[in-house]
VOBA-1610 file (N, C-alpha, C; in pm, whole numbers, padded with zeros to 5 digits, always signed):
BEGIN
Met-00423-03711+02019Met-00475-03606+02106Met-00545-03502+02020Ala-00664-03459+02066Ala-00743-03363+01990Ala-00671-03229+01983Ile-00697-03157+01873Ile-00640-03024+01854Ile-00737-02922+01915Ala-00688-02838+02006Ala-00772-02739+02073Ala-00810-02628+01975Ala-00935-02584+01985Ala-00983-02478+01897Ala-01102-02407+01960Arg-01141-02295+01901Arg-01264-02225+01939Arg-01361-02239+01822Tyr-01487-02260+01854Tyr-01586-02288+01751Tyr-01700-02187+01759His-01723-02118+01646His-01838-02028+01629His-01935-02100+01536Asp-02055-02128+01584Asp-02149-02205+01500Asp-02218-02119+01395Gly-02201-01986+01400Gly-02260-01898+01300Gly-02405-01867+01325Gln-02461-01920+01432Gln-02602-01896+01462Gln-02621-01817+01590Thr-02527-01832+01683Thr-02533-01758+01810Thr-02399-01690+01831Ala-02395-01600+01929Ala-02272-01528+01959Ala-02180-01608+02050Glu-02227-01721+02098Glu-02148-01801+02193Glu-02028-01863+02123Val-01915-01864+02196Val-01793-01925+02147Val-01769-02052+02227His-01751-02165+02157His-01736-02294+02223His-01590-02336+02221Ala-01542-02384+02334Ala-01410-02447+02338Ala-01427-02591+02291Val-01354-02628+02189Val-01374-02760+02129Val-01239-02829+02107Gly-01249-02957+02079Gly-01134-03034+02037Gly-01162-03091+01899Leu-01061-03095+01814Leu-01080-03140+01676Leu-01015-03276+01657Asp-01094-03370+01608Asp-01044-03502+01572Asp-01056-03520+01423Tyr-00973-03602+01368Tyr-00980-03629+01225Tyr-01021-03774+01205Glu-01119-03794+01119Glu-01169-03928+01091Glu-01170-03951+00942Arg-01103-04057+00900Arg-01100-04088+00758Arg-01222-04170+00721Gln-01288-04131+00614Gln-01407-04200+00564Gln-01382-04238+00418Gly-01317-04349+00396Gly-01278-04390+00262Gly-01171-04297+00209Ala-01197-04244+00091Ala-01098-04155+00031Ala-01109-04014+00084Val-01218-03985+00155Val-01244-03850+00206Val-01246-03854+00357Gly-01175-03760+00419Gly-01174-03751+00563Gly-01266-03642+00612Ala-01283-03635+00745Ala-01368-03532+00804Ala-01309-03489+00936Val-01329-03361+00969Val-01289-03307+01099Val-01412-03312+01189Ile-01396-03379+01304Ile-01505-03391+01400Ile-01484-03283+01506Ile-01584-03202+01524Ile-01579-03094+01622Ile-01651-03141+01747Arg-01577-03153+01857Arg-01634-03205+01981Arg-01623-03102+02092Asp-01724-03100+02179Asp-01718-03014+02296Asp-01598-03053+02381Ala-01518-02954+02422Ala-01394-02984+02493Ala-01418-03053+02627Ala-01532-03022+02691Ala-01559-03078+02823Ala-01629-03214+02815Thr-01733-03223+02733Thr-01815-03345+02729Thr-01774-03441+02618Arg-01695-03392+02523Arg-01655-03471+02407Arg-01773-03507+02317Ala-01886-03437+02335Ala-02002-03460+02248Ala-01976-03398+02111Glu-02016-03469+02006Glu-01997-03417+01870Glu-02091-03301+01845Met-02033-03186+01801Met-02113-03068+01772Met-02131-03046+01621Ala-02034-03088+01544Ala-02044-03072+01398Ala-01939-03160+01333Arg-01959-03182+01205Arg-01866-03265+01128Arg-01843-03195+00993Trp-01715-03159+00966Trp-01681-03090+00841Trp-01599-03182+00752Thr-01650-03206+00630Thr-01574-03286+00533Thr-01449-03208+00493Ser-01334-03275+00490Ser-01207-03206+00468Ser-01202-03130+00335Ser-01267-03186+00233Ser-01264-03120+00102Ser-01344-02990+00099Asp-01432-02972+00203Asp-01513-02851+00210Asp-01446-02740+00290Ile-01337-02773+00357Ile-01276-02677+00450Ile-01184-02582+00373Phe-01188-02455+00412Phe-01102-02354+00350Phe-01055-02257+00457Ala-00940-02195+00432Ala-00885-02097+00525Ala-00950-01961+00504Val-00969-01888+00613Val-01027-01754+00612Val-00925-01658+00672His-00919-01536+00618His-00824-01437+00670His-00850-01413+00818Gly-00745-01414+00898Gly-00758-01394+01043Gly-00641-01318+01100Arg-00637-01310+01230Arg-00530-01238+01297Arg-00400-01316+01289Gln-00290-01244+01312Gln-00160-01309+01315Gln-00154-01406+01433Gly-00099-01523+01409Gly-00090-01625+01513Gly-00214-01710+01524Glu-00311-01691+01433Glu-00433-01771+01433Glu-00456-01830+01295Leu-00527-01940+01293Leu-00574-01998+01167Leu-00724-02012+01177Arg-00795-01942+01088Arg-00941-01947+01087Arg-00987-02033+00970Leu-01081-02120+00996Leu-01132-02211+00894Leu-01282-02198+00881Gly-01330-02211+00759Gly-01472-02220+00732Gly-01497-02345+00651Ala-01623-02374+00621Ala-01655-02496+00546Ala-01775-02470+00456Ser-01761-02509+00330Ser-01872-02497+00235Ser-01985-02589+00278Gly-02108-02546+00258Gly-02222-02629+00292Gly-02268-02613+00435His-02198-02531+00513His-02237-02504+00651His-02275-02358+00665Thr-02321-02320+00782Thr-02361-02182+00805Thr-02247-02088+00767Asp-02281-01978+00695Asp-02177-01888+00644Asp-02084-01837+00754Gly-02139-01808+00870Gly-02057-01752+00977Gly-01987-01855+01063Ala-02005-01984+01033Ala-01942-02088+01114Ala-01791-02084+01095Arg-01717-02082+01208Arg-01571-02072+01201Arg-01506-02158+01309Leu-01392-02210+01272Leu-01301-02273+01367Leu-01179-02186+01379Val-01134-02158+01502Val-01017-02074+01523Val-00914-02155+01600Ile-00798-02177+01537Ile-00690-02252+01600Ile-00577-02155+01628Ser-00527-02158+01751Ser-00420-02068+01793Ser-00295-02146+01829Gly-00181-02077+01819Gly-00054-02139+01857Gly+00011-02210+01740Asp+00141-02193+01728Asp+00214-02251+01615Asp+00201-02402+01610Arg+00204-02464+01727Arg+00203-02611+01731Arg+00072-02667+01677Asp-00041-02617+01728Asp-00171-02668+01682Asp-00199-02630+01537Ile-00152-02511+01497Ile-00171-02471+01356Ile-00094-02565+01265Ala+00029-02598+01303Ala+00109-02690+01223Ala+00042-02827+01217Arg-00018-02872+01327Arg-00085-03004+01329Arg-00206-03007+01236Ile-00287-02899+01239Ile-00407-02901+01153Ile-00368-02890+01006Arg-00259-02816+00978Arg-00214-02807+00839Arg-00162-02942+00792Ala-00092-03014+00878Ala-00042-03146+00841Ala-00158-03244+00823Thr-00262-03226+00904Thr-00379-03314+00895Thr-00460-03285+00769Leu-00463-03157+00729Leu-00544-03115+00614Leu-00454-03055+00506Pro-00380-03138+00431Pro-00293-03083+00325Pro-00370-03011+00216Ile-00502-03034+00212Ile-00584-02966+00110Ile-00582-02814+00129Leu-00555-02770+00253Leu-00548-02625+00279Leu-00435-02562+00198Ala-00319-02630+00194Ala-00206-02578+00116Ala-00237-02579-00033Glu-00308-02685-00077Glu-00344-02692-00219Glu-00438-02578-00257Lys-00536-02554-00170Lys-00630-02446-00198Lys-00561-02310-00193Arg-00462-02298-00101Arg-00389-02172-00092Arg-00310-02146-00219Arg-00245-02252-00271Arg-00171-02237-00396Arg-00264-02203-00511Ala-00380-02269-00513Ala-00478-02243-00620Ala-00528-02099-00612Glu-00554-02048-00489Glu-00602-01911-00473Glu-00495-01811-00512Thr-00369-01842-00475Thr-00259-01753-00514Thr-00247-01746-00665Gly-00258-01863-00732Gly-00252-01865-00878Gly-00366-01788-00939Arg-00486-01801-00880Arg-00602-01728-00932Arg-00581-01577-00919Gln-00528-01534-00804Gln-00505-01392-00784Gln-00398-01339-00879Leu-00295-01422-00904Leu-00191-01379-00999Leu-00248-01366-01139Arg-00335-01460-01175Arg-00397-01452-01308Arg-00487-01328-01320Leu-00561-01302-01212Leu-00646-01183-01214Leu-00562-01056-01223Ala-00451-01055-01149Ala-00362-00938-01154Ala-00304-00921-01294Ala-00266-01034-01356Ala-00211-01027-01491Ala-00317-00978-01590Leu-00440-01027-01575Leu-00548-00983-01664Leu-00578-00835-01643Ala-00579-00794-01515Ala-00606-00653-01486Ala-00496-00564-01543Thr-00371-00610-01530Thr-00260-00533-01586Thr-00270-00524-01738Ala-00304-00639-01801Ala-00319-00640-01946Ala-00434-00550-01990Ala-00544-00553-01912Ala-00659-00468-01946Ala-00622-00321-01933Leu-00548-00287-01825Leu-00506-00149-01807Leu-00413-00105-01920Ala-00321-00194-01956Ala-00229-00162-02066Ala-00307-00140-02196Ser-00411-00223-02218Ser-00492-00209-02339Ser-00564-00075-02341Val-00616-00034-02223Val-00685+00095-02216Val-00588+00209-02244Ile-00466+00198-02186Ile-00367+00304-02207Ile-00328+00311-02354Val-00305+00194-02416Val-00268+00192-02558Val-00382+00250-02642Ala-00506+00209-02608Ala-00621+00261-02683Ala-00633+00412-02666Tyr-00606+00459-02543Tyr-00618+00602-02517Tyr-00511+00681-02592Leu-00388+00628-02591Leu-00277+00701-02652Leu-00274+00688-02803Tyr-00314+00572-02854Tyr-00299+00547-02997Tyr-00432+00515-03067Gly-00510+00426-03007Gly-00632+00381-03075Gly-00733+00490-03094Val-00766+00564-02986Val-00868+00668-02995Val-00828+00778-03093Pro-00703+00830-03085Pro-00666+00932-03185Pro-00678+00881-03328Leu-00641+00754-03353Leu-00651+00700-03488Leu-00796+00687-03533Leu-00883+00655-03437Leu-01024+00634-03471Leu-01104+00765-03471Ala-01046+00870-03411Ala-01122+00994-03393Ala-01175+01049-03524Ser-01093+01041-03632Ser-01137+01097-03761Ser-01256+01021-03817Arg-01269+00893-03779Arg-01385+00815-03825Arg-01504+00836-03732Ile-01475+00843-03602Ile-01582+00858-03505Ile-01653+00992-03522Val-01578+01096-03560Val-01636+01230-03568Val-01752+01234-03668Asn-01747+01153-03770Asn-01855+01151-03869Asn-01984+01091-03814Leu-01974+01022-03700Leu-02093+00963-03638Leu-02159+01057-03538Val-02090+01166-03503Val-02143+01259-03405Val-02248+01349-03471Pro-02372+01350-03421Pro-02474+01435-03481Pro-02433+01582-03477Ile-02473+01656-03579Ile-02435+01797-03593Ile-02486+01878-03475Ala-02610+01852-03432Ala-02667+01928-03321Ala-02587+01906-03193Trp-02539+01784-03173Trp-02459+01755-03054Trp-02327+01833-03060Glu-02266+01838-03179Glu-02139+01909-03190Glu-02158+02058-03163Arg-02268+02115-03213Arg-02293+02256-03186Arg-02308+02280-03036Ser-02387+02195-02971Ser-02409+02210-02827Ser-02280+02192-02750Leu-02200+02094-02790Leu-02074+02069-02723Leu-01977+02185-02745Gly-01977+02240-02867Gly-01893+02355-02895Gly-01930+02476-02810Asp-02060+02494-02786Asp-02104+02604-02699Asp-02049+02586-02558Thr-02052+02461-02510Thr-02002+02433-02375Thr-01852+02459-02366Val-01778+02411-02467Val-01634+02433-02467Val-01602+02582-02475Ala-01682+02656-02553Ala-01660+02801-02564Ala-01679+02869-02429Arg-01782+02828-02355Arg-01803+02886-02222Arg-01687+02852-02129Gln-01637+02728-02141Gln-01521+02689-02060Gln-01401+02776-02094Met-01379+02794-02224Met-01264+02871-02270Met-01276+03017-02227Glu-01394+03076-02244Glu-01414+03216-02207Glu-01397+03236-02057Ala-01446+03138-01979Ala-01430+03147-01833Ala-01282+03138-01796Ser-01208+03053-01867Ser-01065+03038-01840Ser-00991+03168-01871Leu-01023+03229-01986Leu-00959+03355-02023Leu-00998+03467-01925Ala-01124+03468-01885Ala-01171+03571-01792Ala-01100+03561-01659Ala-01073+03437-01614Ala-01004+03418-01487Ala-00861+03466-01493Glu-00799+03457-01611Glu-00659+03495-01625Glu-00641+03646-01642Ala-00712+03703-01739Ala-00690+03844-01767Ala-00818+03917-01808Gly-00931+03853-01789Gly-01056+03913-01831Gly-01089+03877-01975Phe-01216+03853-02003Phe-01258+03819-02139Phe-01335+03936-02196Glu-01285+03989-02307Glu-01349+04106-02368Glu-01347+04093-02519Val-01464+04102-02578Val-01475+04102-02724Val-01433+04240-02774Cys-01346+04242-02874Cys-01294+04370-02922Cys-01404+04461-02975Asp-01491+04406-03056Asp-01597+04487-03117Asp-01727+04408-03110Pro-01811+04435-03010Pro-01934+04358-02993Pro-02045+04392-03091Asp-02024+04493-03175Asp-02127+04535-03270Asp-02119+04448-03396Pro-02217+04360-03419Pro-02210+04273-03537Pro-02223+04349-03669Asp-02274+04473-03663Asp-02293+04551-03785Asp-02178+04648-03811Ser-02071+04640-03733Ser-01957+04728-03759Ser-01891+04687-03889Ala-01816+04778-03947Ala-01749+04750-04074Ala-01655+04631-04063Ala-01583+04623-03950Ala-01487+04513-03932Ala-01559+04378-03922Asn-01663+04372-03839Asn-01733+04245-03820Asn-01808+04202-03946Arg-01864+04298-04019Arg-01931+04263-04145Arg-01832+04206-04244Ala-01713+04265-04251Ala-01611+04217-04346Ala-01563+04077-04307Ile-01542+04055-04178Ile-01496+03923-04132Ile-01604+03818-04156Ala-01730+03853-04127Ala-01840+03757-04147Ala-01855+03724-04296Arg-01842+03827-04383Arg-01852+03802-04526Arg-01739+03709-04572Phe-01618+03735-04525Phe-01505+03650-04561Phe-01529+03506-04515Gly-01577+03489-04392Gly-01601+03355-04339Gly-01705+03280-04420Ala-01815+03348-04453Ala-01921+03282-04531Ala-01871+03243-04669Ala-01792+03331-04731Ala-01739+03301-04865Ala-01638+03187-04857Ala-01558+03185-04752Ala-01458+03079-04738Ala-01524+02943-04718Leu-01633+02941-04641Leu-01698+02813-04609Leu-01792+02768-04720Ala-01830+02859-04809Ala-01924+02825-04916Ala-01868+02714-05004Gly-01952+02618-05035Gly-01912+02507-05121Gly-01837+02396-05051Ser-01810+02410-04921Ser-01735+02307-04849Ser-01825+02193-04802Gly-01956+02216-04802Gly-02048+02114-04752Gly-02060+02115-04601Ser-01998+02213-04535Ser-02004+02220-04389Ser-02145+02257-04345Pro-02197+02190-04242Pro-02333+02222-04193Pro-02334+02336-04092Phe-02219+02392-04061Phe-02210+02490-03954Phe-02215+02633-04006Asp-02273+02720-03923Asp-02267+02864-03946Asp-02151+02918-03864Leu-02062+02993-03928Leu-01945+03043-03859Leu-01982+03152-03757Asp-01912+03149-03647Asp-01923+03254-03545Asp-01780+03296-03512Ile-01732+03404-03580Ile-01593+03447-03566Ile-01588+03565-03469Thr-01508+03551-03365Thr-01498+03653-03261Thr-01354+03695-03242Val-01330+03827-03243Val-01196+03880-03214Val-01195+03923-03068Val-01101+03868-02992Val-01096+03887-02847Val-00969+03962-02808Arg-00982+04051-02710Arg-00865+04126-02663Arg-00786+04041-02565Thr-00662+04011-02598Thr-00573+03934-02511Thr-00430+03953-02559Asp-00335+03934-02469Asp-00194+03950-02503Asp-00135+03825-02566Val-00211+03720-02578Val-00161+03595-02637Val-00187+03595-02787Pro-00084+03585-02870Pro-00104+03584-03017Pro-00148+03447-03066Asn-00276+03424-03071Asn-00325+03292-03110Asn-00458+03305-03183Ala-00498+03196-03246Ala-00629+03184-03308Ala-00663+03036-03308Phe-00789+03003-03294Phe-00825+02861-03292Phe-00973+02844-03325Ala-01006+02722-03364Ala-01144+02687-03399Ala-01195+02582-03300Leu-01320+02597-03260Leu-01384+02503-03169Leu-01486+02419-03245Pro-01531+02308-03188Pro-01636+02229-03253Pro-01760+02314-03277Gly-01827+02289-03385Gly-01955+02354-03410Gly-01950+02486-03483Gly-01831+02535-03523Gly-01824+02654-03606Gly-01775+02780-03539Lys-01734+02772-03412Lys-01683+02891-03344Lys-01534+02908-03373Val-01496+03033-03408Val-01355+03066-03433Val-01321+03189-03350Tyr-01208+03182-03281Tyr-01160+03294-03201Tyr-01027+03342-03259Phe-01015+03474-03273Phe-00892+03538-03321Phe-00850+03636-03214Phe-00729+03621-03160Phe-00684+03704-03050Phe-00621+03834-03102Ser-00645+03942-03027Ser-00601+04074-03071Ser-00449+04084-03085Ala-00376+04013-03000Ala-00229+04019-03009Ala-00180+03964-03142Leu-00250+03864-03196Leu-00213+03810-03327Leu-00253+03907-03438Leu-00369+03970-03422Leu-00413+04070-03520Leu-00314+04186-03526Glu-00262+04228-03412Glu-00166+04338-03409Glu-00036+04303-03481Arg-00001+04173-03483Arg+00123+04130-03550Arg+00104+04109-03699Ala-00022+04102-03743Ala-00050+04085-03885Ala-00027+04218-03958Gln+00067+04220-04051Gln+00103+04344-04120Gln+00028+04362-04251Thr-00029+04253-04303Thr-00099+04262-04432Thr-00231+04185-04424Pro-00326+04221-04511Pro-00451+04144-04516Pro-00425+03997-04549Asp-00319+03968-04626Asp-00288+03829-04662Asp-00260+03746-04537Glu-00186+03803-04444Glu-00152+03729-04322Glu-00277+03702-04240Phe-00361+03803-04225Phe-00485+03785-04149Phe-00577+03685-04219Ala-00593+03701-04350Ala-00680+03611-04426Ala-00627+03469-04426Gly-00495+03453-04433Gly-00437+03319-04433Gly-00465+03244-04305Val-00447+03311-04191Val-00475+03247-04062Val-00624+03218-04047Leu-00707+03317-04082Leu-00851+03299-04066Leu-00903+03186-04155Ala-00857+03180-04280Ala-00899+03073-04370Ala-00852+02937-04319His-00732+02934-04261His-00680+02809-04204His-00771+02761-04090Glu-00811+02851-04001Glu-00898+02812-03890Glu-01036+02769-03940Ile-01085+02837-04043Ile-01213+02796-04102Ile-01199+02657-04163Gly-01081+02625-04216Gly-01056+02489-04266Gly-01071+02386-04156His-01025+02418-04035His-01045+02327-03922His-01194+02305-03896Val-01274+02412-03910Val-01419+02399-03892Val-01477+02308-03999Ala-01440+02334-04124Ala-01496+02257-04236Ala-01467+02109-04224His-01346+02075-04174His-01307+01935-04161His-01340+01877-04023Arg-01404+01956-03937Arg-01447+01914-03803Arg-01328+01869-03719His-01215+01935-03737His-01095+01897-03661His-01111+01925-03512Gly-01189+02027-03474Gly-01209+02057-03333Gly-01279+01943-03263Met-01383+01887-03326Met-01454+01773-03268Met-01364+01651-03264Glu-01287+01633-03370Glu-01192+01521-03375Glu-01090+01532-03262Gln-01038+01654-03241Gln-00940+01674-03135Gln-01003+01654-02998Leu-01128+01696-02983Leu-01197+01681-02856Leu-01216+01533-02823Ile-01253+01453-02923Ile-01268+01309-02902Ile-01133+01249-02864Ser-01030+01290-02935Ser-00896+01237-02907Ser-00849+01278-02769Thr-00875+01403-02728Thr-00830+01452-02598Thr-00910+01389-02486Ala-01041+01381-02504Ala-01125+01323-02399Ala-01112+01173-02394Gly-01068+01111-02504Gly-01042+00967-02506Gly-01166+00886-02479Thr-01153+00787-02390Thr-01262+00693-02363Thr-01383+00765-02306Gly-01362+00876-02235Gly-01475+00950-02179Gly-01568+00999-02289Ala-01511+01048-02398Ala-01593+01094-02510Ala-01665+00977-02576Leu-01597+00863-02587Leu-01660+00746-02649Leu-01779+00700-02565Ile-01759+00695-02431Ile-01868+00654-02343Ile-01983+00753-02353Gly-01949+00883-02355Gly-02053+00984-02369Gly-02130+00969-02498Phe-02058+00935-02607Phe-02124+00917-02736Phe-02217+00795-02731Ile-02168+00685-02671Ile-02248+00563-02662Ile-02374+00586-02580Leu-02360+00662-02469Leu-02473+00686-02380Leu-02561+00802-02426Gly-02519+00866-02533Gly-02597+00979-02583Gly-02575+01107-02506Asp-02470+01114-02425Asp-02441+01234-02347Asp-02333+01313-02417Met-02372+01388-02519Met-02277+01473-02590Met-02317+01619-02574Thr-02389+01648-02467Thr-02433+01786-02443Thr-02319+01871-02392Gly-02208+01808-02354Gly-02094+01884-02307Gly-02079+01882-02157Val-02180+01830-02084Val-02174+01831-01939Val-02059+01744-01889Ser-02048+01624-01942Ser-01943+01533-01893Ser-01822+01531-01985Val-01844+01541-02114Val-01733+01526-02208Val-01647+01649-02216Ala-01710+01766-02219Ala-01633+01888-02243Ala-01584+01956-02118Ala-01625+01907-02001Ala-01586+01972-01877Ala-01434+01980-01866Gly-01385+02100-01846Gly-01242+02118-01827Gly-01160+02113-01954Leu-01224+02100-02071Leu-01147+02085-02193Leu-01131+02216-02269Gly-01196+02323-02224Gly-01185+02450-02296Gly-01042+02496-02310Ala-00974+02510-02196Ala-00835+02556-02200Ala-00745+02454-02266Thr-00775+02325-02244Thr-00693+02219-02304Thr-00698+02225-02456Leu-00818+02249-02511Leu-00833+02249-02656Leu-00759+02367-02718Ile-00755+02479-02648Ile-00684+02596-02699Ile-00536+02562-02718Asp-00480+02489-02621Asp-00336+02464-02620Asp-00301+02329-02682Ser-00395+02266-02755Ser-00370+02136-02815Ser-00328+02153-02961Arg-00239+02067-03003Arg-00197+02069-03143Arg-00283+01974-03224Phe-00324+02021-03341Phe-00388+01930-03434Phe-00281+01839-03494Ser-00325+01728-03550Ser-00229+01638-03613Ser-00172+01703-03739Arg-00060+01649-03787Arg+00000+01702-03910Arg-00096+01692-04027Asp-00172+01581-04031Asp-00269+01566-04140Asp-00375+01675-04132Ala-00420+01706-04009Ala-00521+01810-03992Ala-00465+01946-04035Glu-00339+01974-04000Glu-00279+02100-04040Glu-00266+02109-04192Arg-00227+01999-04254Arg-00217+01999-04401Arg-00353+02022-04466Gln-00457+01959-04409Gln-00591+01978-04463Gln-00636+02123-04451Ala-00608+02183-04334Ala-00648+02323-04314Ala-00568+02415-04405Asp-00439+02387-04426Asp-00359+02468-04519Asp-00413+02455-04661Arg-00449+02333-04698Arg-00504+02309-04831Arg-00636+02382-04849Phe-00716+02383-04743Phe-00844+02454-04748Phe-00818+02604-04768Ala-00720+02660-04692Ala-00689+02802-04706Ala-00643+02834-04848Ala-00565+02743-04907Ala-00518+02765-05045Ala-00634+02763-05143Asp-00732+02674-05120Asp-00849+02669-05207Asp-00931+02798-05196Val-00938+02851-05074Val-01009+02978-05055Val-00934+03089-05129Ala-00801+03085-05124Ala-00719+03187-05190Ala-00736+03184-05341Lys-00779+03071-05396Lys-00805+03065-05540Lys-00929+03146-05577Arg-01014+03170-05476Arg-01136+03246-05500Arg-01124+03389-05451Met-01021+03416-05371Met-00996+03551-05318Met-00848+03581-05335Asp-00817+03706-05349Asp-00680+03746-05383Asp-00594+03763-05257Phe-00551+03650-05199Phe-00453+03659-05090Phe-00359+03539-05100Gln-00244+03550-05036Gln-00141+03447-05044Gln-00144+03358-04920Pro-00166+03226-04934Pro-00167+03135-04819Pro-00036+03139-04741Ala+00075+03169-04808Ala+00205+03174-04740Ala+00214+03289-04640Gly+00116+03381-04642Gly+00113+03486-04541Gly+00103+03428-04401Leu+00040+03311-04390Leu+00033+03242-04262Leu+00172+03212-04209Ala+00261+03166-04297Ala+00399+03135-04256Ala+00471+03261-04212Asp+00451+03371-04281Asp+00516+03496-04243Asp+00473+03541-04104Leu+00343+03526-04075Leu+00292+03566-03944Leu+00347+03474-03835Leu+00355+03346-03864Leu+00412+03252-03768Leu+00557+03286-03738Asp+00632+03324-03841Asp+00772+03366-03821Asp+00779+03486-03726Arg+00691+03580-03744Arg+00694+03701-03662Arg+00659+03668-03517Val+00561+03580-03498Val+00525+03538-03362Val+00642+03464-03298Gly+00720+03391-03379Gly+00833+03316-03328Gly+00944+03402-03273Glu+00939+03532-03300Glu+01040+03623-03247Glu+01006+03672-03107Asp+00888+03635-03055Asp+00847+03681-02923Asp+00925+03609-02814Asp+00904+03652-02690Asp+00970+03587-02578Asp+00916+03447-02558Asp+00989+03364-02481Asp+00954+03224-02464Asp+00818+03206-02400Phe+00781+03291-02304Phe+00652+03277-02237Phe+00538+03297-02335Thr+00550+03402-02416Thr+00444+03429-02515Thr+00435+03317-02617Lys+00552+03270-02665Lys+00553+03164-02765Lys+00488+03036-02714Ala+00499+03013-02582Ala+00445+02889-02526Ala+00294+02879-02546Phe+00227+02995-02557Phe+00081+02996-02573Phe+00038+03052-02709Ala+00132+03067-02798Ala+00103+03136-02923Ala+00063+03038-03032Leu+00026+03098-03146Leu-00014+03021-03262Leu+00097+02926-03307Leu+00222+02970-03289Leu+00335+02887-03332Leu+00341+02756-03254Asn+00296+02757-03129Asn+00299+02637-03047Asn+00191+02539-03089Thr+00071+02590-03116Thr-00040+02502-03151Thr-00044+02469-03300His+00024+02550-03382His+00030+02526-03526His+00176+02533-03571Pro+00258+02437-03530Pro+00403+02445-03556Pro+00435+02457-03705Leu+00532+02543-03735Leu+00571+02568-03874Leu+00699+02491-03904Thr+00685+02376-03968Thr+00802+02298-04008Thr+00849+02343-04146Asp+00971+02305-04181Asp+01023+02338-04314Asp+00933+02279-04422Glu+00887+02158-04397Glu+00799+02092-04494Glu+00669+02170-04513Arg+00614+02217-04400Arg+00489+02291-04409Arg+00509+02425-04478Arg+00620+02494-04448Arg+00649+02620-04514Arg+00659+02601-04665Ala+00732+02497-04709Ala+00748+02471-04852Ala+00613+02442-04917Ala+00528+02368-04844Ala+00396+02337-04898Ala+00312+02462-04914Leu+00320+02553-04815Leu+00244+02678-04824Leu+00291+02764-04942Val+00421+02766-04966Val+00475+02840-05080Val+00424+02779-05210Asp+00425+02647-05218Asp+00374+02580-05338Asp+00226+02610-05359Leu+00150+02610-05249Leu+00008+02639-05260Leu-00016+02782-05308Thr+00073+02871-05268Thr+00061+03011-05312Thr+00078+03022-05463Arg+00168+02941-05519Arg+00193+02946-05664Arg+00071+02903-05744Glu-00017+02824-05679Glu-00136+02776-05751Glu-00244+02883-05761Arg-00226+02995-05692Arg-00330+03097-05686Arg-00345+03169-05819Pro-00467+03180-05871Pro-00488+03256-05994Pro-00476+03406-05967Gly-00465+03485-06071Gly-00440+03628-06053Gly-00558+03717-06084Asp-00674+03664-06119Asp-00786+03748-06160Asp-00903+03738-06063Val-00873+03737-05931Val-00979+03728-05832Val-00978+03853-05744Glu-01090+03873-05671Glu-01104+03991-05586Glu-01029+03969-05455Pro-00970+04075-05399Pro-00904+04064-05269Pro-01008+04035-05161Pro-00966+03975-05049Pro-01062+03940-04944Pro-01122+04061-04875Phe-01045+04171-04866Phe-01094+04290-04796Phe-01055+04415-04876Thr-01141+04514-04872Thr-01104+04643-04928Thr-01009+04712-04829Leu-00946+04819-04875Leu-00854+04891-04788Leu-00927+04943-04664Ala-01048+04996-04684Ala-01126+05049-04571Ala-01161+04938-04473Glu-01195+04820-04525Glu-01229+04708-04437Glu-01106+04662-04358Trp-00991+04658-04425Trp-00870+04614-04355Trp-00833+04713-04246Val-00848+04841-04272Val-00820+04941-04169Val-00916+04922-04051Ala-01043+04896-04082Ala-01141+04875-03974Ala-01106+04751-03891Ile-01066+04644-03959Ile-01028+04522-03888Ile-00902+04545-03805Arg-00806+04612-03867Arg-00677+04632-03802Arg-00690+04717-03675Thr-00791+04803-03669Thr-00806+04894-03555Thr-00925+04858-03465Met-00988+04743-03488Met-01111+04711-03416Met-01087+04687-03267Cys-00963+04661-03228Cys-00936+04636-03086Cys-00877+04758-03016Glu-00868+04869-03087Glu-00821+04992-03024Glu-00932+05049-02935Arg-00892+05129-02837Arg-00988+05184-02742Arg-01000+05336-02758His-01116+05388-02721His-01130+05533-02706His-01053+05575-02581Pro-01022+05699-02567Pro-00953+05746-02446Pro-01025+05708-02318Ala-01158+05702-02323Ala-01235+05668-02201Ala-01229+05520-02170Gly-01166+05442-02258Gly-01153+05298-02232Gly-01252+05214-02307Lys-01336+05277-02391Lys-01435+05202-02469Lys-01371+05149-02597Thr-01423+05035-02643Thr-01374+04981-02769Thr-01432+05058-02885Lys-01349+05089-02984Lys-01400+05157-03103Lys-01493+05067-03182Thr-01598+05121-03235Thr-01680+05050-03332Thr-01696+05140-03452Arg-01710+05075-03566Arg-01722+05155-03690Arg-01846+05113-03765
//
């Protein structure tokens, strides 16, 4: 007895009531589609070409390779569905093959995702120090400008962004610029330093890609000696010289930065978006911190200050409340026992016949550059 079905020929909207017969043709069989009323043959589908198509519950929809794409047979009812499945065991074979294919694809997708995660967490950070040398200097400057705007906007949204002393010719700014130029001299760095002291309650300092360095007023207020200020500033300049900001940005942005580099989009539009605040609160690697400490010690050999002053300032910041410490220099530049011992050793290497980094008058100007006049204006000297 023929199996009842509905037949869509894929060419018209008409639905035909049909009966399905099975005819064996040697090793290959075929399903004969006949009009239910006249028994006239309407189509013939070779069994090996037939495949199941997703359909409603309680229905089995079939299509066939080599026929019109929209051609479908729809069999309803458990009894007739069971009969057609028994008649066409190839459907079960194809279903098992499709399930296996989907499982393999899922396994490959999972493995690919795991590889991306591993690369993001471990591979990119390990490669960042090598990749950074491939980034053109002009791109890093442009990207650093974008990150700086992001950072300044973030600070402005929280508590307002205000430069302590906007006069580049003030005694404080001239002294800081002179120190920065002397510190960077001979390092081979292609960047011109742009050191800015900003008024904020967060005791921190950090370097961005391209030569920008920010020193926060709360940290300056905690610095009791020129050595402490010079130690932190020289350390941050060391990050500039070694391009640690760009390295950290690549590591933080991960695959996005790599894609941007490959596509030539290092202007900061896609790579640096949203990374300003992230970079402020990111820790450099231990190797990067050691390099920056070593750089500060080398600068101290040319200027009369103690690199260990950095450790003293970190200790003082560590006495603050937990909220302040969470955003402070101590969080982004952790002071381990090993690092403290290394800073002390580096201090011992300092010669004794060099000029101090700042005169007394310059240090007083720097120390007071974030004070205000009674009217609320920032002092300039």
